[in-house]
Structures are given as C-alpha cells and as structure tokens.
MARFILUM-676361 format. One line per field, with one value per atom (N, C-alpha, C): residue in one letter; x, y, z. Coordinates in steps of 0.02 Angstrom, whole numbers. Example, Ala and Ser with C-alpha at 12.3 -4.5 7.8 and 13.67 -1.06 7.14 Angstrom:
residuo (A,A,A,S,S,S);
xx (660,615,660,642,684,645);
yy (-284,-225,-165,-112,-53,2);
zz (390,390,390,354,357,394);
***
This chain:
residuo (M,M,M,S,S,S,D,D,D,Y,Y,Y,R,R,R,F,F,F,K,K,K,R,R,R,I,I,I,R,R,R,E,E,E,E,E,E,F,F,F,N,N,N,R,R,R,A,A,A,G,G,G,G,G,G,W,W,W,G,G,G,L,L,L,L,L,L,L,L,L,S,S,S,L,L,L,D,D,D,L,L,L,R,R,R,G,G,G,C,C,C,N,N,N,P,P,P,D,D,D,Y,Y,Y,I,I,I,R,R,R,D,D,D,R,R,R,D,D,D,R,R,R,I,I,I,V,V,V,E,E,E,Y,Y,Y,S,S,S,R,R,R,R,R,R,L,L,L,C,C,C,D,D,D,E,E,E,I,I,I,G,G,G,M,M,M,K,K,K,A,A,A,Y,Y,Y,G,G,G,E,E,E,P,P,P,M,M,M,V,V,V,V,V,V,H,H,H,F,F,F,G,G,G,E,E,E,D,D,D,E,E,E,R,R,R,V,V,V,E,E,E,G,G,G,F,F,F,S,S,S,L,L,L,V,V,V,Q,Q,Q,L,L,L,I,I,I,E,E,E,T,T,T,S,S,S,L,L,L,I,I,I,S,S,S,G,G,G,H,H,H,F,F,F,A,A,A,N,N,N,M,M,M,S,S,S,N,N,N,N,N,N,A,A,A,Y,Y,Y,I,I,I,D,D,D,I,I,I,F,F,F,S,S,S,C,C,C,K,K,K,L,L,L,Y,Y,Y,D,D,D,P,P,P,Y,Y,Y,A,A,A,A,A,A,A,A,A,E,E,E,F,F,F,T,T,T,K,K,K,D,D,D,F,F,F,F,F,F,E,E,E,A,A,A,G,G,G,E,E,E,V,V,V,S,S,S,V,V,V,N,N,N,T,T,T,L,L,L,I,I,I,R,R,R,K,K,K);
xx (1672,1621,1568,1548,1497,1518,1582,1606,1595,1609,1600,1525,1484,1411,1382,1405,1380,1403,1464,1488,1442,1421,1375,1308,1282,1218,1225,1280,1290,1294,1330,1335,1267,1228,1161,1115,1120,1080,1094,1157,1177,1157,1167,1150,1075,1035,962,932,973,946,903,927,888,865,804,777,783,780,785,801,818,835,791,760,721,758,767,796,743,729,683,722,718,753,704,713,675,726,718,764,729,762,734,777,742,777,810,776,804,804,847,848,779,740,673,671,720,722,731,768,782,721,685,628,567,569,514,530,584,608,601,552,539,601,635,694,749,757,808,789,726,703,715,701,715,790,831,904,926,896,911,898,841,822,874,894,944,1012,1033,1099,1100,1045,1041,1049,1016,1023,1096,1131,1203,1242,1226,1261,1256,1199,1189,1191,1209,1217,1152,1100,1035,1021,978,960,886,875,807,767,704,658,608,620,577,596,555,566,534,562,531,465,418,356,364,358,363,303,261,197,191,167,154,80,65,-5,-11,-72,-86,-131,-194,-240,-226,-199,-182,-111,-103,-37,17,-4,44,80,47,77,90,72,82,155,167,234,239,299,311,315,292,303,340,382,425,413,407,410,456,507,554,559,533,543,616,643,710,704,751,744,740,761,758,705,665,606,591,597,578,606,605,622,560,542,485,502,468,480,426,422,378,416,406,442,390,390,338,359,323,340,338,285,275,332,357,408,479,485,549,581,539,562,550,585,576,577,539,531,542,597,618,627,601,609,643,691,725,721,687,682,711,754,785,802,792,814,888,918,991,1020,1067,1097,1135,1129,1163,1183,1226,1249,1198,1158,1107,1137,1195,1226,1255,1281,1303,1243,1187,1126,1101,1104,1081,1125,1190,1236,1227,1221,1210,1146,1093,1027,1029,1059,1064,1102,1158,1198,1161,1127,1093,1039,1002,948,969,1033,1061,1018,1002,962,1004,971,1005,1020,975,986,946,967,934,929,871,863,864,901,911,881,836,806,812,838,844,804,780,744,763,785,802,738,718,659,682,644,663,610);
yy (70,116,129,76,83,132,132,177,250,267,336,354,311,325,329,285,288,352,374,437,495,495,548,543,482,473,497,478,498,574,606,680,712,687,714,701,642,624,673,685,730,802,824,893,906,855,862,850,830,812,750,701,641,604,578,538,464,448,379,374,313,300,243,255,203,182,118,89,46,58,17,-16,-82,-121,-157,-152,-191,-238,-303,-353,-389,-395,-430,-491,-543,-603,-641,-647,-684,-759,-794,-867,-892,-925,-945,-993,-1035,-1081,-1043,-989,-951,-911,-880,-838,-880,-945,-990,-1033,-1019,-1058,-1018,-1035,-999,-997,-1053,-1055,-1009,-1004,-959,-886,-870,-801,-784,-832,-822,-812,-852,-844,-775,-753,-686,-633,-637,-588,-585,-643,-646,-620,-641,-620,-546,-521,-450,-408,-427,-390,-387,-442,-442,-397,-402,-364,-289,-264,-192,-169,-214,-196,-181,-219,-210,-269,-258,-311,-330,-393,-417,-415,-398,-398,-454,-511,-569,-605,-654,-695,-662,-674,-647,-683,-647,-676,-685,-746,-762,-803,-775,-806,-809,-865,-873,-862,-817,-805,-773,-761,-727,-768,-748,-782,-766,-707,-685,-709,-751,-779,-726,-666,-613,-590,-596,-573,-630,-691,-747,-755,-768,-780,-767,-770,-758,-683,-664,-596,-603,-555,-554,-491,-498,-442,-461,-420,-430,-364,-363,-304,-302,-242,-231,-178,-175,-129,-57,-42,27,36,-14,-9,-77,-83,-147,-158,-223,-246,-281,-265,-299,-317,-366,-385,-430,-431,-477,-508,-573,-612,-640,-615,-630,-690,-745,-807,-799,-769,-767,-731,-677,-637,-652,-689,-700,-634,-587,-523,-519,-474,-463,-388,-368,-298,-293,-261,-261,-189,-175,-109,-119,-76,-76,-5,2,68,64,112,113,185,200,265,263,204,198,197,241,245,181,159,99,112,71,78,45,85,55,19,39,7,-61,-68,-133,-180,-153,-193,-215,-170,-187,-240,-233,-282,-351,-351,-414,-448,-409,-436,-463,-425,-447,-513,-517,-579,-637,-623,-676,-710,-671,-699,-710,-699,-708,-671,-609,-567,-545,-539,-515,-440,-403,-331,-306,-248,-218,-143,-115,-42,-21,32,56,126,135,200,213,272,290,353,358,417,430,492,512,540,510,535,585,639,694,700);
zz (156,132,185,221,272,326,345,398,379,316,294,293,267,265,335,380,449,483,469,498,477,414,391,427,435,471,543,576,646,652,606,608,598,549,537,597,626,684,742,755,810,794,733,713,719,701,701,770,818,884,878,841,828,890,886,941,924,859,838,764,743,673,647,590,557,493,486,425,393,330,291,235,233,183,138,73,24,-8,5,-23,-79,-136,-194,-211,-231,-252,-195,-139,-82,-96,-61,-65,-41,-84,-64,-5,2,59,125,123,184,208,162,184,200,186,202,263,297,353,418,459,520,565,573,616,591,526,498,512,508,522,596,640,712,722,689,694,669,614,587,640,672,723,778,803,857,834,776,752,733,706,689,752,806,869,890,886,902,854,790,738,749,771,778,851,896,966,1003,987,1019,1064,1114,1160,1148,1128,1117,1181,1175,1231,1219,1249,1238,1174,1158,1098,1037,977,917,903,874,850,775,751,680,661,618,600,524,499,427,415,368,352,283,263,200,155,150,105,32,20,-48,-62,-114,-127,-141,-161,-174,-111,-54,8,58,41,87,106,170,194,268,294,365,378,438,464,530,545,604,643,709,755,812,822,877,915,976,1017,1038,1040,1066,1120,1166,1222,1200,1140,1115,1060,1046,1002,970,901,871,802,783,716,689,627,597,525,499,430,403,337,303,245,235,185,136,75,26,-17,-9,-44,-120,-146,-219,-256,-226,-259,-234,-179,-146,-123,-105,-79,-4,28,100,113,163,182,257,276,346,370,430,461,529,542,607,634,691,723,793,809,875,894,958,983,1001,997,1004,933,920,853,836,774,749,677,650,581,534,499,456,396,375,316,334,396,419,426,451,458,389,341,273,241,248,219,252,318,354,330,324,304,233,188,118,115,149,149,182,238,275,234,195,154,81,67,-1,-53,-37,-82,-142,-198,-258,-254,-223,-214,-154,-130,-72,-83,-66,-65,8,22,90,96,144,158,233,250,320,334,396,418,490,503,572,602,658,694,746,751,798,852);
***
C-alpha cells in the first residue's frame, strides 16, 4: 500500500515543482517506556535517517523539559543534510508529535509506519505538505 501512496506523492511533488516535503505525525498511545527513554529516542533518530535515506548532520539534540505536566517530556532535533527532523514526546498523554522536512523526496508512509512501530503507538495520523 505504501508504494502506491508514495507513487502518488512523487507524481504530485514532480507536477508541482516541489522543493521539499513535510511530514507531520501525531502518534497516540505510545509505549510509555519508549518515549521516556532518551537513548531510545536517539536510536530512533539514527534509524529513521537510515530508513528514509537521509544523512544526519551532527548528533541529535534530545532534551527533557516542561514545567507544565501536560507537555512535559523529551524533545528531539536532528539536523539532516537536506533539512531536519523534530519531535516532542508528551509524558502525560503518551503521545508523540514528529515532523520530518526534507528537500530530498522520501516515502512519508514508510517513515510513518517505521515511527509507529518503533514507539509501539496505538495509532498515527499522517499529514503531508509539498513545499514549493
């Protein structure tokens, strides 16, 4: 199924003269141990780059913060040679919010499936935007 959906994205990207692709993922019901584990989030960043054919630029920044318990959790920023990956992992809800932007085209559905599986999320919402 991902191949067909990616084919449609690639066609739309080429037709629109796309400059980049933004993927926004909302993951609900993640494994709480995984989203609270800094090392696992770092591993996710590295493996995601491999999964979507991106080259990390430097080490990922993973910081735990949040005075408000509703938003407390780790945040991730990973520069990639074609832009960046960012995310926030909310402890209270066990949800995660991840954005992947790249001027190099990649399969957003493969990235979504990998991310959902990696954090054992119950469900994921996938939103894509072609930047021109």
